[in-house]
C-alpha positions as CSV (number, residue, x, y, z in Angstrom):
1,M,93.3,89.6,77.4
2,K,95.0,86.1,77.3
3,K,96.5,86.9,73.9
4,I,97.9,90.2,75.2
5,N,99.4,88.5,78.3
6,S,101.1,85.9,76.1
7,I,102.5,88.7,73.9
8,L,103.9,90.5,77.0
9,E,106.0,87.5,77.9
10,K,108.1,88.2,74.8
11,W,107.5,91.8,73.9
12,D,107.7,95.1,75.8
13,P,105.1,97.7,74.7
14,I,106.1,101.4,74.7
15,I,103.1,103.7,74.7
16,G,102.9,107.5,74.8
17,L,99.6,109.4,74.7
18,E,98.9,112.8,73.3
19,V,95.7,114.2,74.7
20,H,94.0,117.3,73.4
21,A,91.6,119.0,75.8
22,Q,89.4,121.9,74.7
23,L,89.5,124.7,77.3
24,S,86.1,125.9,78.5
25,T,86.9,129.6,78.0
26,K,84.0,131.9,76.9
27,T,85.9,133.0,73.8
28,K,88.4,131.4,71.4
29,M,92.1,131.3,71.7
30,F,93.1,134.3,69.5
31,C,89.8,136.2,68.8
32,G,86.6,137.3,70.5
33,C,84.3,134.7,68.9
34,I,82.2,132.7,71.3
35,N,83.5,129.3,72.2
36,K,80.3,127.2,72.0
37,Y,79.6,123.7,70.8
38,G,76.5,122.9,68.7
39,D,75.7,126.3,67.2
40,F,74.6,126.6,63.5
41,P,77.6,125.8,61.3
42,N,80.0,128.7,60.7
43,K,78.0,131.1,63.0
44,N,80.9,131.7,65.4
45,T,83.6,132.9,63.1
46,C,85.4,136.1,62.3
47,P,88.3,137.2,60.0
48,T,90.9,136.2,62.6
49,C,89.8,132.6,63.2
50,L,89.0,132.2,59.5
51,G,92.6,133.3,58.7
52,L,91.6,136.2,56.4
53,P,94.4,138.5,55.1
54,G,95.2,141.3,57.5
55,A,93.5,139.9,60.6
56,L,95.8,139.7,63.6
57,P,95.5,137.3,66.6
58,V,95.5,138.3,70.2
59,V,96.1,135.6,72.8
60,N,93.3,134.7,75.3
61,K,94.8,135.3,78.9
62,I,92.2,133.0,80.5
63,A,93.5,130.1,78.3
64,I,97.0,130.8,79.5
65,D,95.9,130.8,83.1
66,Y,94.1,127.5,82.6
67,A,97.2,125.9,81.2
68,I,99.3,127.2,84.1
69,K,96.6,125.9,86.5
70,L,96.8,122.4,85.0
71,G,100.6,122.5,84.9
72,L,100.9,123.4,88.6
73,S,98.3,120.8,89.6
74,V,100.3,118.0,88.0
75,G,103.7,119.3,89.2
76,S,105.0,120.7,85.9
77,N,107.7,123.3,85.6
78,I,106.0,126.5,84.4
79,T,108.1,128.2,81.7
80,K,108.3,131.9,82.3
81,F,109.2,132.6,78.7
82,S,107.3,130.6,76.0
83,R,106.1,131.4,72.5
84,F,103.7,130.3,69.8
85,A,104.8,128.7,66.6
86,R,103.2,128.0,63.2
87,K,102.7,124.3,62.4
88,N,102.3,124.2,58.7
89,Y,100.1,121.6,56.9
90,F,97.2,121.7,54.5
91,Y,93.7,120.3,55.2
92,P,90.3,121.7,54.2
93,D,89.3,122.6,57.8
94,L,92.5,124.6,58.4
95,T,91.8,127.9,56.7
96,K,95.2,129.5,57.3
97,G,97.2,126.6,56.1
98,Y,98.9,126.4,59.5
99,Q,97.9,125.8,63.1
100,I,99.1,128.1,65.9
101,S,100.7,125.9,68.5
102,Q,103.8,125.7,70.7
103,Y,106.9,123.7,69.6
104,D,110.3,124.0,71.3
105,E,109.2,126.5,74.0
106,P,106.0,125.1,75.7
107,I,104.3,126.8,78.6
108,C,104.7,123.7,80.9
109,E,107.4,121.1,81.0
110,G,107.5,117.8,83.0
111,G,105.0,116.8,85.7
112,K,103.3,113.5,86.4
113,I,99.8,112.0,86.8
114,I,99.3,109.3,89.5
115,I,97.0,106.4,88.4
116,R,95.6,103.2,90.0
117,C,95.7,100.1,87.8
118,N,95.3,96.5,88.9
119,D,95.5,97.6,92.5
120,Q,98.9,99.2,91.8
121,I,99.8,102.9,92.0
122,K,101.9,104.3,89.2
123,S,103.2,107.7,88.2
124,I,102.9,108.5,84.5
125,E,105.5,111.2,83.8
126,L,104.6,114.0,81.4
127,T,106.9,115.5,78.7
128,R,105.0,118.7,78.3
129,I,101.7,120.6,78.3
130,H,101.4,123.2,75.6
131,L,98.7,125.6,74.2
132,E,97.4,125.6,70.7
133,E,94.2,126.3,68.6
134,D,91.8,123.7,67.3
135,A,91.0,123.3,63.6
136,G,87.6,123.3,62.0
137,K,85.5,120.1,61.5
138,S,85.1,118.3,58.2
139,I,81.7,116.6,57.7
140,H,81.7,113.9,55.1
141,S,78.1,113.8,53.9
142,N,76.1,110.9,52.6
143,N,73.8,113.1,50.5
144,N,76.1,113.5,47.5
145,L,77.2,117.0,48.6
146,G,80.8,115.9,49.2
147,T,82.6,117.2,52.2
148,E,81.2,120.2,54.2
149,V,83.3,122.2,56.6
150,D,82.1,123.8,59.8
151,F,84.6,126.5,61.0
152,N,83.0,127.1,64.4
153,R,85.7,125.0,66.0
154,C,88.5,127.0,64.4
155,G,90.5,128.8,67.0
156,V,89.0,127.0,70.0
157,P,91.7,126.9,72.7
158,L,93.4,123.5,73.4
159,V,96.0,122.2,75.8
160,E,97.9,119.2,74.5
161,I,99.1,116.9,77.3
162,V,102.0,114.7,76.1
163,S,103.0,111.8,78.3
164,E,106.4,110.1,78.4
165,P,106.5,106.7,76.6
166,V,106.1,104.9,80.0
167,I,102.6,103.4,79.6
168,K,102.7,99.6,79.2
169,S,99.2,98.5,78.2
170,G,95.8,99.6,77.0
171,E,94.5,99.1,80.5
172,E,97.1,101.5,81.9
173,A,96.2,104.0,79.1
174,K,92.6,103.9,80.1
175,S,93.4,104.4,83.8
176,Y,95.6,107.4,82.8
177,L,92.9,109.0,80.7
178,T,90.3,108.5,83.4
179,R,92.5,110.2,85.9
180,L,93.4,113.1,83.5
181,K,89.6,113.6,82.9
182,Q,89.0,113.8,86.7
183,I,91.8,116.4,87.1
184,L,90.5,118.6,84.2
185,E,86.9,118.4,85.7
186,Y,88.1,119.2,89.2
187,L,90.0,122.2,87.9
188,D,86.8,123.2,85.9
189,I,88.9,124.0,82.8
190,C,87.4,121.5,80.3
191,D,84.0,119.9,79.8
192,C,85.6,116.6,79.0
193,N,82.7,115.4,76.8
194,L,84.2,112.8,74.4
195,E,81.2,112.8,72.1
196,K,81.5,116.6,71.6
197,G,85.3,116.2,71.0
198,N,86.2,118.2,74.2
199,L,88.7,115.4,74.9
200,R,90.6,113.6,72.2
201,C,93.5,111.1,72.4
202,D,96.2,109.9,70.0
203,A,98.5,107.0,71.0
204,N,102.1,106.3,69.9
205,V,102.7,102.6,70.1
206,S,105.8,100.5,69.6
207,I,107.0,97.2,71.0
208,R,110.6,95.9,71.6
209,P,112.0,92.5,72.6
210,K,112.1,92.0,76.4
211,G,115.4,93.4,77.8
212,Q,116.2,95.6,74.7
213,K,116.8,99.2,75.5
214,E,116.4,100.6,72.0
215,F,112.8,101.6,71.1
216,G,111.0,99.9,68.2
217,T,109.4,101.7,65.3
218,K,106.3,103.6,66.5
219,T,102.9,104.0,64.9
220,E,100.3,106.6,65.7
221,L,96.7,105.5,66.5
222,K,93.9,108.0,66.0
223,N,90.1,108.2,66.1
224,M,89.6,106.5,69.4
225,N,86.3,108.0,70.7
226,S,86.1,106.5,74.2
227,F,88.4,105.4,76.9
228,R,87.3,101.8,76.3
229,G,88.1,102.4,72.6
230,V,91.6,103.6,73.5
231,E,92.2,100.4,75.5
232,R,91.0,98.2,72.7
233,G,92.8,100.1,70.0
234,I,96.2,100.0,71.8
235,N,95.9,96.3,72.6
236,S,94.9,95.6,69.0
237,E,97.9,97.5,67.7
238,I,100.3,95.7,70.1
239,E,98.9,92.4,68.8
240,R,99.3,93.6,65.2
241,Q,102.9,94.6,65.6
242,A,103.8,91.4,67.5
243,E,102.3,89.3,64.8
244,I,104.3,91.1,62.1
245,L,107.6,90.9,64.0
246,N,107.0,87.2,65.0
247,N,106.6,86.4,61.3
248,G,109.9,88.2,60.4
249,G,108.3,91.4,59.1
250,K,109.0,95.1,59.6
251,I,106.9,97.8,61.3
252,N,106.4,100.9,59.1
253,Q,106.0,104.3,60.7
254,V,102.3,105.0,59.8
255,T,99.3,106.8,61.2
256,L,96.3,104.4,61.7
257,L,92.6,105.1,62.3
258,W,90.8,102.9,64.8
259,N,87.6,101.3,63.4
260,E,85.5,100.8,66.5
261,V,82.8,98.9,64.6
262,D,85.2,96.3,63.1
263,Q,87.6,96.5,66.0
264,V,90.6,97.0,63.7
265,A,93.2,99.7,63.0
266,E,93.4,100.8,59.4
267,V,96.4,102.6,57.8
268,M,95.6,106.2,56.9
269,R,99.0,107.7,55.9
270,S,102.7,107.6,56.5
271,K,103.6,109.1,59.9
272,E,104.8,112.7,59.8
273,D,107.9,113.9,61.7
274,A,108.3,117.4,63.2
275,H,110.4,118.6,60.3
276,D,107.4,117.9,58.0
277,Y,105.4,120.7,59.7
278,R,108.2,123.3,59.2
279,Y,107.6,124.9,62.6
280,F,108.7,128.5,63.1
281,P,107.9,131.2,65.7
282,D,104.6,133.0,64.8
283,P,105.6,136.6,63.9
284,D,102.1,137.9,64.7
285,L,102.2,136.9,68.4
286,V,104.4,138.2,71.1
287,P,106.0,135.6,73.5
288,I,104.3,134.8,76.8
289,S,106.4,136.3,79.6
290,L,105.3,135.4,83.1
291,E,106.3,136.9,86.5
292,D,106.5,135.1,89.8
293,N,103.4,136.8,91.0
294,D,101.4,135.6,88.0
295,I,102.2,132.0,88.9
296,K,101.8,132.5,92.7
297,K,98.3,133.9,92.3
298,I,97.1,130.8,90.3
299,K,98.9,128.5,92.7
300,S,97.1,130.0,95.7
301,D,93.7,128.9,94.1
302,L,94.6,125.3,93.6
303,I,92.4,122.6,95.1
304,E,92.8,119.1,96.4
305,L,93.0,116.7,93.5
306,P,91.4,113.2,93.2
307,F,94.3,111.0,94.2
308,D,95.0,113.1,97.4
309,K,91.2,113.1,98.2
310,E,91.0,109.3,97.8
311,Q,93.9,108.9,100.3
312,R,92.4,111.3,102.7
313,F,88.9,109.8,102.6
314,V,90.3,106.4,103.6
315,S,92.5,107.7,106.4
316,E,90.2,110.4,107.8
317,Y,86.8,108.8,107.4
318,K,87.9,105.1,107.7
319,I,85.9,104.0,104.6
320,P,87.1,101.3,102.1
321,L,89.2,102.5,99.2
322,K,86.5,101.3,96.7
323,D,84.0,103.7,98.3
324,A,86.6,106.5,98.4
325,L,87.3,106.0,94.7
326,I,83.6,106.4,93.9
327,L,83.0,109.4,96.2
328,S,86.0,111.3,94.8
329,S,85.4,110.4,91.2
330,D,83.3,113.6,90.8
331,I,84.2,116.8,92.6
332,N,80.5,117.7,93.3
333,L,79.9,114.2,94.7
334,S,82.8,114.6,97.0
335,I,81.5,118.0,98.1
336,Y,78.1,116.5,98.8
337,Y,79.6,113.7,100.9
338,E,81.8,116.0,103.0
339,N,79.0,118.6,103.5
340,S,76.8,115.7,104.8
341,I,79.5,114.8,107.3
342,S,79.8,118.5,108.3
343,E,76.0,118.4,109.0
344,G,76.5,115.5,111.4
345,A,76.2,112.4,109.3
346,N,78.3,109.3,110.2
347,P,81.0,109.0,107.4
348,K,80.6,105.3,106.8
349,V,76.8,105.4,106.9
350,A,76.7,108.4,104.6
351,A,79.1,106.8,102.2
352,N,76.9,103.7,102.0
353,W,73.7,105.6,101.4
354,I,75.2,108.0,98.9
355,I,76.8,105.2,96.8
356,G,73.7,102.9,97.2
357,E,70.6,105.1,97.2
358,I,71.5,108.6,96.1
359,L,73.6,107.6,93.1
360,S,70.8,105.2,92.1
361,I,68.3,108.1,92.1
362,V,70.7,110.4,90.3
363,N,71.2,107.8,87.5
364,E,67.5,106.9,87.3
365,S,66.5,110.5,87.0
366,D,69.4,111.6,84.8
367,L,70.3,114.3,87.3
368,E,73.6,115.8,88.2
369,I,74.6,115.5,91.9
370,S,75.1,119.3,91.9
371,S,71.4,119.7,91.3
372,F,70.2,116.9,93.6
373,P,67.1,118.3,95.4
374,I,67.9,116.9,98.8
375,S,70.5,119.1,100.6
376,P,73.3,117.5,102.7
377,K,71.5,118.9,105.8
378,R,68.2,117.2,105.0
379,F,70.0,114.0,104.1
380,S,72.0,114.0,107.3
381,E,68.7,114.5,109.3
382,L,67.3,111.4,107.6
383,L,70.3,109.3,108.6
384,D,69.9,110.7,112.1
385,C,66.3,109.4,112.2
386,L,67.7,106.0,111.1
387,S,70.4,105.9,113.8
388,L,67.8,106.9,116.5
389,E,65.7,103.9,115.3
390,L,62.7,106.2,114.6
391,I,62.5,104.3,111.3
392,N,64.1,101.2,109.8
393,A,66.3,101.0,106.7
394,S,63.4,100.1,104.4
395,T,61.2,103.0,105.6
396,A,64.2,105.3,105.4
397,K,64.5,104.5,101.6
398,E,60.8,105.3,101.3
399,V,61.2,108.6,103.1
400,L,64.2,109.5,100.9
401,R,62.1,109.2,97.8
402,K,59.3,111.3,99.4
403,M,61.9,114.0,100.2
404,L,62.6,114.4,96.5
405,I,59.2,115.9,95.8
406,N,58.8,118.3,98.7
407,N,60.8,120.4,101.2
408,F,59.7,118.6,104.3
409,T,62.3,117.2,106.7
410,A,62.5,113.5,107.3
411,K,60.9,113.9,110.8
412,E,58.0,115.8,109.3
413,I,57.4,113.1,106.7
414,I,57.6,110.4,109.3
415,E,55.1,112.1,111.6
416,N,52.7,113.3,108.8
417,E,52.5,109.8,107.2
418,N,52.7,107.8,110.4
419,L,55.9,105.9,109.3
420,A,57.6,105.6,112.7
421,Q,58.7,102.0,113.2
422,V,56.9,99.8,115.7
423,S,59.2,98.9,118.6
424,D,56.7,98.1,121.3
425,E,57.3,94.5,122.3
426,N,53.7,93.7,123.3
427,Q,52.4,95.0,120.0
428,L,55.0,93.0,118.0
429,S,54.4,89.9,120.1
430,N,50.6,90.0,119.5
431,V,51.2,90.3,115.7
432,V,53.6,87.4,115.7
433,K,51.2,85.1,117.6
434,T,48.4,86.0,115.2
435,I,50.6,85.2,112.2
436,I,51.7,81.8,113.7
437,K,48.1,80.8,114.3
438,E,47.4,81.4,110.6
439,Y,50.2,79.1,109.4
440,P,50.2,76.0,111.6
441,E,51.7,73.8,108.9
442,E,54.6,76.1,108.4
443,V,55.2,76.2,112.1
444,E,55.4,72.4,112.2
445,K,57.8,72.3,109.3
446,Y,60.0,74.9,111.1
447,K,60.0,72.9,114.3
448,A,60.9,69.8,112.3
449,G,64.1,71.5,111.1
450,K,63.2,73.7,108.1
451,K,64.7,76.8,109.6
452,T,64.6,78.7,106.2
453,L,60.9,79.3,107.0
454,F,62.1,81.9,109.5
455,G,62.3,84.4,106.7
456,F,58.7,83.5,105.7
457,F,57.4,84.5,109.1
458,M,59.5,87.7,109.2
459,G,58.1,88.7,105.9
460,K,54.5,88.1,106.9
461,V,54.9,90.2,110.1
462,M,56.6,93.0,108.1
463,Q,53.8,92.8,105.6
464,T,51.2,93.1,108.3
465,L,52.9,96.1,109.8
466,K,53.6,97.6,106.4
467,G,57.4,97.4,106.8
468,K,57.4,99.6,109.9
469,S,58.5,97.1,112.6
470,N,61.9,97.3,114.3
471,P,63.7,94.3,112.7
472,K,66.0,93.7,115.7
473,I,63.3,93.5,118.3
474,L,61.0,91.6,115.9
475,K,63.7,89.0,115.2
476,N,64.2,88.2,118.9
477,I,60.5,88.0,119.6
478,L,59.9,85.7,116.6
479,I,62.7,83.4,117.6
480,E,61.4,83.1,121.2
481,I,57.8,82.4,120.2
482,L,58.7,79.9,117.4
483,E,61.1,78.0,119.5
484,N,58.6,77.7,122.4
């Protein structure tokens, strides 16, 4: 990071991201084959997605709706007339010899994504969002069989989200991708699993001297399989270009592959320009023509997005921003939180318990919050028992764990297992006196000034009462008896 900071004193990075997101439609972009990851190779194929002679594509309307939904959510201008084009190139996993994409007439233009990075808010402007189909998958074997090709992915619908070159660092790029992933998940249009290739990112990187308006020569960085990998890859490429220019060299326009193991970018080929792909309108597909009502209908179903939710949680529920960021990071988590409040939970207490205890259980058990067995109603009843001082915080955690394995309410568990906290002053006073008599040496040390022993006595009393004592009342009684 220190090296990057020193580079930024002299050089100005210019970064644009191209993100491909697989749309979670039931069928593929131009045929009726199922859109499913992990099936037996080449199972989900047909003459259309294999590009066999005479097969004609038909566009998937749901994929169009999903693209419009994304565009409206990020403030894009929805193009009422757009069309598909053929992007011509040869690769073994591209059976037709071209990819159906959109070129000069995309379905969405402009828009922005708001990110938080280093405690700053920044808008990352978008150039466009367009629809296209995915290619197959080449599998380079280590069993002397050469390269095998799985065409199941051929024709899977994609949206490509292209940012303006306004990103300034690997850290900003990571924040942008994190926010984009949240938006796609909120809209429920992409599974966003990077390991499965649902979300893939290429980065165009260049640097220029501070104060210069003209862009430098850009390179394209591919094969970054995690958001952390994107951050590292971009920073590495900034460092590489700065070193070349500082030594009087010249940047060549190339495509690089990021090697995560060795943490280095390796040149793959010279970078293609648009004219290399020989784009032209696809003659087999009619243009997409949208009416105002088509757009209005989708717009009416839009939901509150993460940035707005974060802001509202802070202002409405008076919780810290760091808590709001966690609670709004997952739409199902935010729903659980707000449903708990609707059931009567205190917003601040609910936030602390969800972030601290519930997420801990979810992570330990490899659960999804959407399938968490304790409903917001039962959870809010537990917090109610805590606020009424029927139990203390330690016992509440115990009760929460017990609620996972049955359908009893918190009150029923407390009553059935005799977990109610001891608040009777006489009972607590008698236990304290008994403990003090057992440890006369510790009492003398406490009176001599070793006040840290107070915790020792608190622990002994809590142990005797099996953690069920009221800590506030116990503390006052213990202080009074020890001091006198």
